[in-house]
DSSP file (Angstrom, degrees, kcal/mol; ACC not computed):
  #  RESIDUE AA STRUCTURE BP1 BP2  ACC     N-H-->O    O-->H-N    N-H-->O    O-->H-N    TCO  KAPPA ALPHA  PHI   PSI    X-CA   Y-CA   Z-CA
    1    1 A M              0   0    0      0, 0.0     2,-0.2     0, 0.0     0, 0.0   0.000 360.0 360.0 360.0 140.2  -14.7   39.9   69.3
    2    2 A I     >  -     0   0    0      1,-0.1     4,-2.1     4,-0.0     3,-0.4  -0.493 360.0-102.0 -88.3 165.8  -11.7   37.8   69.4
    3    3 A K  H  > S+     0   0    0      1,-0.3     4,-2.4     2,-0.2     5,-0.2   0.863 121.4  54.3 -55.8 -41.1  -10.8   35.3   66.7
    4    4 A K  H  > S+     0   0    0      1,-0.2     4,-2.1     2,-0.2    -1,-0.3   0.895 108.9  48.8 -61.6 -40.9  -12.0   32.3   68.7
    5    5 A D  H  > S+     0   0    0     -3,-0.4     4,-2.5     2,-0.2    -1,-0.2   0.878 110.1  51.6 -66.6 -38.0  -15.4   34.0   69.3
    6    6 A L  H  X S+     0   0    0     -4,-2.1     4,-2.3     2,-0.2    -2,-0.2   0.905 109.8  49.0 -65.6 -41.0  -15.7   34.7   65.5
    7    7 A E  H  X S+     0   0    0     -4,-2.4     4,-2.3     2,-0.2    -2,-0.2   0.910 111.1  50.2 -64.5 -42.1  -14.9   31.1   64.6
    8    8 A L  H  X S+     0   0    0     -4,-2.1     4,-2.6     1,-0.2    -2,-0.2   0.931 111.6  48.2 -60.4 -46.1  -17.5   29.9   67.1
    9    9 A E  H  X S+     0   0    0     -4,-2.5     4,-2.5     2,-0.2    -2,-0.2   0.877 109.9  52.5 -64.3 -37.9  -20.1   32.3   65.7
   10   10 A K  H  X S+     0   0    0     -4,-2.3     4,-1.7     2,-0.2    -1,-0.2   0.930 112.8  43.9 -62.7 -46.2  -19.3   31.2   62.1
   11   11 A K  H  X S+     0   0    0     -4,-2.3     4,-2.1     2,-0.2    -2,-0.2   0.885 111.9  54.3 -66.8 -38.1  -19.8   27.5   63.1
   12   12 A W  H  X S+     0   0    0     -4,-2.6     4,-2.3     1,-0.2    -2,-0.2   0.928 107.3  49.6 -61.4 -45.8  -23.0   28.4   65.0
   13   13 A Q  H  X S+     0   0    0     -4,-2.5     4,-2.4     1,-0.2    -1,-0.2   0.868 108.2  54.3 -62.2 -36.0  -24.5   30.1   62.0
   14   14 A K  H  X S+     0   0    0     -4,-1.7     4,-2.9     2,-0.2    -1,-0.2   0.912 107.2  50.6 -63.5 -42.7  -23.7   27.1   59.9
   15   15 A V  H  X S+     0   0    0     -4,-2.1     4,-2.7     1,-0.2    -2,-0.2   0.929 110.8  49.1 -60.2 -44.7  -25.5   24.8   62.3
   16   16 A L  H  X S+     0   0    0     -4,-2.3     4,-2.0     2,-0.2    -2,-0.2   0.907 112.9  46.9 -62.6 -41.7  -28.6   27.1   62.2
   17   17 A I  H  X S+     0   0    0     -4,-2.4     4,-1.9     2,-0.2    -2,-0.2   0.921 112.8  49.2 -65.7 -44.2  -28.5   27.2   58.4
   18   18 A D  H  X S+     0   0    0     -4,-2.9     4,-1.8     1,-0.2    -2,-0.2   0.899 110.6  50.5 -62.9 -40.5  -28.1   23.4   58.2
   19   19 A L  H  X S+     0   0    0     -4,-2.7     4,-3.2     1,-0.2     5,-0.5   0.885 106.4  55.5 -64.4 -37.8  -31.0   22.9   60.6
   20   20 A K  H  X S+     0   0    0     -4,-2.0     4,-1.8     1,-0.2    -1,-0.2   0.904 108.4  48.4 -60.9 -40.4  -33.2   25.2   58.5
   21   21 A E  H  < S+     0   0    0     -4,-1.9    -1,-0.2     2,-0.2    -2,-0.2   0.866 116.4  43.6 -66.5 -35.6  -32.5   23.0   55.5
   22   22 A I  H  < S+     0   0    0     -4,-1.8    -2,-0.2    -5,-0.1    -1,-0.2   0.929 128.6  23.3 -77.2 -46.8  -33.3   19.9   57.5
   23   23 A I  H  < S-     0   0    0     -4,-3.2    -3,-0.2     2,-0.2    -2,-0.2   0.540 100.3-120.1-102.5  -7.6  -36.5   21.0   59.4
   24   24 A G  S  < S+     0   0    0     -4,-1.8     2,-0.3    -5,-0.5    -4,-0.2   0.491  87.1  73.6  85.8   1.8  -37.6   23.8   57.1
   25   25 A K  S    S-     0   0    0     -6,-0.4    -2,-0.2    -5,-0.0    -1,-0.1  -0.983  79.5-122.2-150.2 134.8  -37.4   26.5   59.7
   26   26 A K        -     0   0    0     -2,-0.3    -9,-0.1    -6,-0.1   -10,-0.1  -0.653  36.2-115.3 -78.6 125.2  -34.4   28.2   61.3
   27   27 A P        -     0   0    0      0, 0.0    -7,-0.1     0, 0.0    -1,-0.1  -0.311  19.6-133.3 -57.6 143.0  -34.4   27.8   65.1
   28   28 A A  S    S-     0   0    0      1,-0.1     2,-0.3     2,-0.0    -2,-0.0   0.840  70.7 -25.8 -70.0 -34.4  -34.9   31.2   66.8
   29   29 A D  S  > S-     0   0    0      1,-0.1     4,-1.7   -13,-0.0     3,-0.2  -0.895  80.8 -66.6-163.0-174.3  -32.1   30.8   69.3
   30   30 A L  H  > S+     0   0    0     -2,-0.3     4,-2.7     1,-0.2     5,-0.2   0.886 126.4  55.2 -58.2 -42.4  -29.9   28.5   71.4
   31   31 A N  H  > S+     0   0    0      1,-0.2     4,-2.4     2,-0.2    -1,-0.2   0.882 105.1  53.5 -61.3 -37.8  -32.9   27.3   73.4
   32   32 A G  H  > S+     0   0    0      2,-0.2     4,-1.9    -3,-0.2    -1,-0.2   0.895 110.5  46.3 -62.8 -40.1  -34.7   26.3   70.2
   33   33 A V  H  X S+     0   0    0     -4,-1.7     4,-2.3     2,-0.2    -2,-0.2   0.918 112.3  49.8 -68.7 -43.4  -31.7   24.2   69.1
   34   34 A L  H  X S+     0   0    0     -4,-2.7     4,-2.3     1,-0.2    -2,-0.2   0.874 108.9  53.5 -62.9 -36.3  -31.4   22.6   72.5
   35   35 A F  H  X S+     0   0    0     -4,-2.4     4,-2.2    -5,-0.2    -1,-0.2   0.917 108.4  49.6 -61.7 -44.5  -35.1   21.8   72.4
   36   36 A L  H  X S+     0   0    0     -4,-1.9     4,-2.5     1,-0.2    -2,-0.2   0.892 109.9  50.7 -62.8 -40.0  -34.7   20.1   69.1
   37   37 A I  H  X S+     0   0    0     -4,-2.3     4,-2.9     2,-0.2    -1,-0.2   0.910 108.5  53.1 -63.4 -41.3  -31.8   18.1   70.5
   38   38 A G  H  X S+     0   0    0     -4,-2.3     4,-2.0     2,-0.2    -2,-0.2   0.911 109.4  48.0 -59.3 -43.5  -34.0   17.1   73.4
   39   39 A I  H  X>S+     0   0    0     -4,-2.2     4,-1.8     2,-0.2     5,-0.6   0.925 112.8  49.1 -61.9 -44.8  -36.7   15.8   71.0
   40   40 A Q  H  <5S+     0   0    0     -4,-2.5    -2,-0.2     1,-0.2    -1,-0.2   0.918 112.3  47.3 -61.2 -44.4  -34.1   13.9   69.0
   41   41 A E  H  <5S+     0   0    0     -4,-2.9    -1,-0.2     1,-0.2    -2,-0.2   0.797 106.2  57.7 -71.0 -28.7  -32.6   12.3   72.1
   42   42 A L  H  <5S-     0   0    0     -4,-2.0    -1,-0.2    -5,-0.2    -2,-0.2   0.885  95.4-152.8 -66.1 -37.8  -36.1   11.4   73.4
   43   43 A G  T  <5 +     0   0    0     -4,-1.8    -3,-0.1    -5,-0.2    -2,-0.1   0.683  62.9 105.7  78.7  19.1  -36.5    9.5   70.2
   44   44 A K  S   <S-     0   0    0     -5,-0.6    -4,-0.1     1,-0.3    -1,-0.1   0.333  79.7-120.5-111.1   6.2  -40.3    9.7   69.9
   45   45 A G        -     0   0    0     -6,-0.5    -1,-0.3    -5,-0.1     2,-0.3  -0.093  51.0 -40.4  77.7 175.9  -40.5   12.3   67.1
   46   46 A Y  S    S+     0   0    0     -3,-0.1     2,-0.3     3,-0.0   -10,-0.0  -0.569  71.3 149.5 -79.5 139.4  -42.2   15.6   67.4
   47   47 A A        -     0   0    0     -2,-0.3     2,-0.5     0, 0.0    -2,-0.0  -0.856  55.5 -69.7-148.7-179.0  -45.5   15.7   69.2
   48   48 A S        -     0   0    0     -2,-0.3     2,-0.4     0, 0.0     0, 0.0  -0.744  55.2-167.6 -81.1 127.4  -47.5   18.1   71.3
   49   49 A F        -     0   0    0     -2,-0.5    -3,-0.0     1,-0.0     2,-0.0  -0.906  18.4-120.9-119.1 145.7  -45.7   18.6   74.6
   50   50 A S     >  -     0   0    0     -2,-0.4     4,-2.4     1,-0.1     5,-0.2  -0.249  37.6-100.7 -71.4 169.5  -46.9   20.2   77.8
   51   51 A K  H  > S+     0   0    0      1,-0.2     4,-1.9     2,-0.2     5,-0.2   0.912 125.8  49.2 -59.5 -42.8  -45.0   23.2   79.2
   52   52 A E  H  > S+     0   0    0      1,-0.2     4,-2.3     2,-0.2    -1,-0.2   0.907 110.1  50.6 -64.2 -42.1  -43.3   20.9   81.7
   53   53 A E  H  > S+     0   0    0      1,-0.2     4,-2.5     2,-0.2    -1,-0.2   0.874 107.5  54.1 -64.6 -36.3  -42.4   18.4   79.0
   54   54 A K  H  X S+     0   0    0     -4,-2.4     4,-2.0     2,-0.2    -1,-0.2   0.905 109.0  48.3 -63.6 -40.3  -40.9   21.2   77.0
   55   55 A Q  H  X S+     0   0    0     -4,-1.9     4,-2.2     1,-0.2    -2,-0.2   0.897 111.2  50.9 -64.1 -39.9  -38.7   22.2   79.9
   56   56 A D  H  X S+     0   0    0     -4,-2.3     4,-2.5     2,-0.2    -2,-0.2   0.888 108.5  51.7 -64.6 -39.1  -37.7   18.6   80.3
   57   57 A L  H  X S+     0   0    0     -4,-2.5     4,-2.3     2,-0.2    -2,-0.2   0.889 108.6  50.6 -65.1 -39.5  -36.8   18.4   76.6
   58   58 A L  H  X S+     0   0    0     -4,-2.0     4,-2.4     2,-0.2    -1,-0.2   0.920 110.7  49.7 -62.2 -43.6  -34.6   21.5   77.0
   59   59 A H  H  X S+     0   0    0     -4,-2.2     4,-2.8     2,-0.2     5,-0.2   0.903 109.0  51.9 -61.9 -42.3  -32.9   19.9   80.0
   60   60 A I  H  X S+     0   0    0     -4,-2.5     4,-2.6     1,-0.2    -1,-0.2   0.921 110.1  49.5 -60.2 -44.3  -32.3   16.7   78.0
   61   61 A G  H  X S+     0   0    0     -4,-2.3     4,-2.3     2,-0.2     5,-0.2   0.918 112.1  47.4 -61.4 -44.4  -30.7   18.7   75.2
   62   62 A I  H  X S+     0   0    0     -4,-2.4     4,-2.4     1,-0.2     5,-0.2   0.942 113.9  46.8 -63.0 -48.1  -28.5   20.6   77.6
   63   63 A C  H  X S+     0   0    0     -4,-2.8     4,-1.4     1,-0.2     9,-0.2   0.905 111.1  52.6 -62.5 -41.2  -27.4   17.4   79.4
   64   64 A K  H  X S+     0   0    0     -4,-2.6     4,-0.5    -5,-0.2     3,-0.4   0.952 112.7  42.4 -61.1 -49.8  -26.7   15.6   76.1
   65   65 A V  H >< S+     0   0    0     -4,-2.3     3,-1.0     1,-0.2     4,-0.2   0.893 115.1  49.8 -68.4 -36.4  -24.5   18.3   74.7
   66   66 A L  H ><>S+     0   0    0     -4,-2.4     5,-2.1     1,-0.2     3,-1.1   0.697  97.4  70.1 -74.1 -16.8  -22.6   18.8   78.0
   67   67 A S  H ><5S+     0   0    0     -4,-1.4     3,-1.5    -3,-0.4    -1,-0.2   0.738  82.3  74.3 -68.0 -21.0  -22.1   15.0   78.3
   68   68 A L  T <<5S+     0   0    0     -3,-1.0    -1,-0.2    -4,-0.5    -2,-0.2   0.760 103.8  37.8 -63.8 -23.7  -19.7   15.4   75.4
   69   69 A S  T < 5S-     0   0    0     -3,-1.1    -1,-0.3    -4,-0.2    -2,-0.2   0.195 123.8-103.0-110.2  13.5  -17.2   16.9   77.9
   70   70 A G  T < 5S+     0   0    0     -3,-1.5    -3,-0.2     2,-0.2    18,-0.1   0.644  85.8 123.5  80.6  14.7  -18.2   14.6   80.7
   71   71 A F  S   <S+     0   0    0     -5,-2.1    17,-2.6    17,-0.1    18,-1.1   0.800  79.8  23.6 -76.9 -27.9  -20.3   17.0   82.7
   72   72 A Y  E     -A   87   0A   0     -6,-0.4     2,-0.4    15,-0.3    -2,-0.2  -0.939  65.8-157.7-134.8 157.4  -23.3   14.6   82.6
   73   73 A E  E     -A   86   0A   0     13,-2.2    13,-2.6    -2,-0.3     2,-0.4  -0.998  31.6-107.6-135.4 138.6  -23.8   10.9   82.2
   74   74 A L  E     -A   85   0A   0     -2,-0.4    11,-0.3    11,-0.2     3,-0.1  -0.510  29.9-173.6 -67.4 123.5  -26.9    9.1   81.0
   75   75 A E  E     -     0   0A   0      9,-3.3     2,-0.3    -2,-0.4    10,-0.2   0.789  49.2 -89.6 -88.0 -32.1  -28.3    7.4   84.0
   76   76 A G  E     -A   84   0A   0      8,-1.3     8,-2.8     5,-0.0    -1,-0.4  -0.914  44.7 -64.4 148.1-174.1  -31.0    5.5   82.1
   77   77 A L  E     -A   83   0A   0     -2,-0.3     2,-0.1     6,-0.2    -3,-0.0  -0.840  40.1-130.9-109.8 145.6  -34.6    5.8   80.9
   78   78 A D    >   -     0   0    0      4,-2.3     3,-2.1    -2,-0.4    -1,-0.1  -0.230  44.1 -84.0 -83.0-177.0  -37.7    6.0   83.0
   79   79 A K  T 3  S+     0   0    0      1,-0.3    -1,-0.1     2,-0.1    -2,-0.0   0.723 131.4  51.9 -62.7 -21.2  -40.8    3.9   82.5
   80   80 A D  T 3  S-     0   0    0      2,-0.1    -1,-0.3     0, 0.0    -3,-0.0   0.375 121.7-105.1 -95.9   3.3  -42.0    6.3   79.9
   81   81 A G  S <  S+     0   0    0     -3,-2.1    -2,-0.1     1,-0.3    -5,-0.0   0.603  71.7 143.7  86.6  11.5  -38.8    6.2   77.9
   82   82 A W        -     0   0    0      1,-0.1    -4,-2.3   -39,-0.0    -1,-0.3  -0.719  50.1-121.2 -86.8 131.4  -37.5    9.6   79.0
   83   83 A P  E     -A   77   0A   0      0, 0.0     2,-0.4     0, 0.0    -6,-0.2  -0.410  22.2-157.1 -71.8 146.2  -33.8    9.8   79.5
   84   84 A H  E     -A   76   0A   0     -8,-2.8    -9,-3.3    -2,-0.1    -8,-1.3  -0.987   7.1-160.5-125.4 136.0  -32.4   10.9   82.9
   85   85 A W  E     -A   74   0A   0     -2,-0.4   -11,-0.2   -11,-0.3   -21,-0.0  -0.823   5.2-154.6-116.3 150.4  -28.9   12.3   83.4
   86   86 A K  E     -A   73   0A   0    -13,-2.6   -13,-2.2    -2,-0.3     2,-0.2  -0.977  26.7-113.2-123.0 141.7  -26.7   12.7   86.4
   87   87 A P  E     -A   72   0A   0      0, 0.0   -15,-0.3     0, 0.0     3,-0.1  -0.479  28.5-178.3 -69.5 140.7  -24.0   15.3   86.8
   88   88 A T        +     0   0    0    -17,-2.6     2,-0.3     1,-0.4   -16,-0.2   0.603  67.0   9.7-115.3 -20.9  -20.5   13.8   86.9
   89   89 A K  S    S-     0   0    0    -18,-1.1    -1,-0.4     0, 0.0     2,-0.1  -0.984  86.7 -89.5-154.6 158.0  -18.4   16.9   87.5
   90   90 A N        -     0   0    0     -2,-0.3     3,-0.1    -3,-0.1     0, 0.0  -0.406  38.1-123.7 -71.6 139.2  -19.1   20.5   88.4
   91   91 A L        -     0   0    0     -2,-0.1    -1,-0.1     1,-0.1     0, 0.0  -0.532  35.8-100.2 -74.2 147.3  -19.7   23.0   85.6
   92   92 A P        -     0   0    0      0, 0.0     2,-1.0     0, 0.0    -1,-0.1  -0.329  36.9-106.8 -64.3 153.4  -17.3   26.0   85.6
   93   93 A H        +     0   0    0     -3,-0.1     2,-0.3     5,-0.0    -3,-0.0  -0.742  56.5 163.1 -85.2 103.7  -18.7   29.2   87.1
   94   94 A F        -     0   0    0     -2,-1.0     2,-0.1     1,-0.1    -3,-0.0  -0.817  39.8-113.0-118.3 156.8  -19.3   31.4   84.1
   95   95 A D     >  -     0   0    0     -2,-0.3     4,-2.3     1,-0.1     5,-0.2  -0.322  49.8 -89.6 -75.9 175.1  -21.3   34.5   83.4
   96   96 A I  H  > S+     0   0    0      1,-0.2     4,-2.1     2,-0.2     5,-0.1   0.850 127.3  51.1 -59.7 -38.3  -24.3   34.2   81.1
   97   97 A L  H  > S+     0   0    0      2,-0.2     4,-2.1     1,-0.2    -1,-0.2   0.897 111.1  47.5 -68.1 -39.3  -22.3   34.9   77.9
   98   98 A E  H  > S+     0   0    0      2,-0.2     4,-2.4     1,-0.2    -2,-0.2   0.864 110.3  53.1 -69.1 -35.4  -19.6   32.3   78.8
   99   99 A Q  H  X S+     0   0    0     -4,-2.3     4,-2.4     2,-0.2    -2,-0.2   0.919 109.1  49.4 -62.8 -43.2  -22.4   29.8   79.5
  100  100 A E  H  X S+     0   0    0     -4,-2.1     4,-2.8     1,-0.2    -2,-0.2   0.904 110.4  50.1 -63.5 -41.5  -23.9   30.5   76.1
  101  101 A K  H  X S+     0   0    0     -4,-2.1     4,-2.8     2,-0.2    -1,-0.2   0.920 110.0  50.9 -62.2 -43.7  -20.5   30.0   74.4
  102  102 A L  H  X S+     0   0    0     -4,-2.4     4,-2.0     1,-0.2    -2,-0.2   0.931 112.9  45.3 -60.2 -46.3  -20.0   26.7   76.2
  103  103 A L  H  X S+     0   0    0     -4,-2.4     4,-2.6     2,-0.2    -2,-0.2   0.918 113.0  49.9 -64.7 -43.6  -23.4   25.4   75.2
  104  104 A K  H  X S+     0   0    0     -4,-2.8     4,-2.7     1,-0.2     5,-0.2   0.925 109.0  52.7 -60.8 -44.1  -22.9   26.6   71.6
  105  105 A Y  H  X S+     0   0    0     -4,-2.8     4,-2.1     1,-0.2    -1,-0.2   0.921 113.3  43.7 -56.3 -45.1  -19.5   25.0   71.4
  106  106 A H  H  X S+     0   0    0     -4,-2.0     4,-2.6     2,-0.2    -1,-0.2   0.839 110.6  54.2 -73.6 -33.0  -21.0   21.7   72.6
  107  107 A V  H  X S+     0   0    0     -4,-2.6     4,-2.4     2,-0.2     5,-0.2   0.933 109.8  48.6 -62.8 -44.9  -24.1   22.0   70.3
  108  108 A I  H  X S+     0   0    0     -4,-2.7     4,-2.4     1,-0.2    -2,-0.2   0.935 112.0  48.7 -58.7 -46.9  -21.7   22.4   67.3
  109  109 A E  H  X S+     0   0    0     -4,-2.1     4,-2.6    -5,-0.2     5,-0.3   0.903 108.7  54.7 -60.2 -42.1  -19.7   19.4   68.5
  110  110 A Y  H  X S+     0   0    0     -4,-2.6     4,-3.2     1,-0.2     5,-0.4   0.942 111.9  42.2 -56.6 -50.8  -22.9   17.4   68.9
  111  111 A F  H  X S+     0   0    0     -4,-2.4     6,-1.8     1,-0.2     4,-1.5   0.850 113.5  52.4 -70.9 -32.7  -24.0   18.0   65.3
  112  112 A E  H  X S+     0   0    0     -4,-2.4     4,-0.5     4,-0.3    -1,-0.2   0.917 119.5  35.3 -65.5 -42.0  -20.5   17.5   63.9
  113  113 A K  H  < S+     0   0    0     -4,-2.6    -2,-0.2    -5,-0.2    -3,-0.2   0.923 126.9  34.9 -77.6 -46.8  -20.3   14.1   65.7
  114  114 A E  H  < S+     0   0    0     -4,-3.2    -3,-0.2    -5,-0.3    -2,-0.2   0.838 137.9  12.2 -80.6 -34.3  -23.8   12.9   65.4
  115  115 A Y  H  < S-     0   0    0     -4,-1.5    -3,-0.2    -5,-0.4    -2,-0.1   0.375  88.5-125.2-129.7   1.7  -24.9   14.2   62.0
  116  116 A E     <        0   0    0     -4,-0.5    -4,-0.3    -5,-0.5    -3,-0.1   0.855 360.0 360.0  51.3  40.3  -21.7   15.4   60.3
  117  117 A I              0   0    0     -6,-1.8    -5,-0.2    -9,-0.1    -1,-0.1   0.444 360.0 360.0 -79.8 360.0  -23.2   18.9   59.8
């Protein structure tokens, strides 16, 4: 691992620990954290969600964190209050590990900006 990757992993672990303190349970993985961000951005609190709604929440989380670098822009809310995002620029073509790093970097940025974690 290069130094930049180690720093990213250190910050990522801090986010997971901080989330465990806040919600009482450590998210299992990146998708779990993105799901939590989706719930937060929906703004309706935790509830029982269908499989499709869970996928939508994951998508909301991804769009929100990638909006920090201008990849997505909030288009508005639908009649049920669910946010809809539109792509504003193309994402770089990365392999799966680079995609995960990009998302982790933006998740960290999200929590640093929004919640000062």
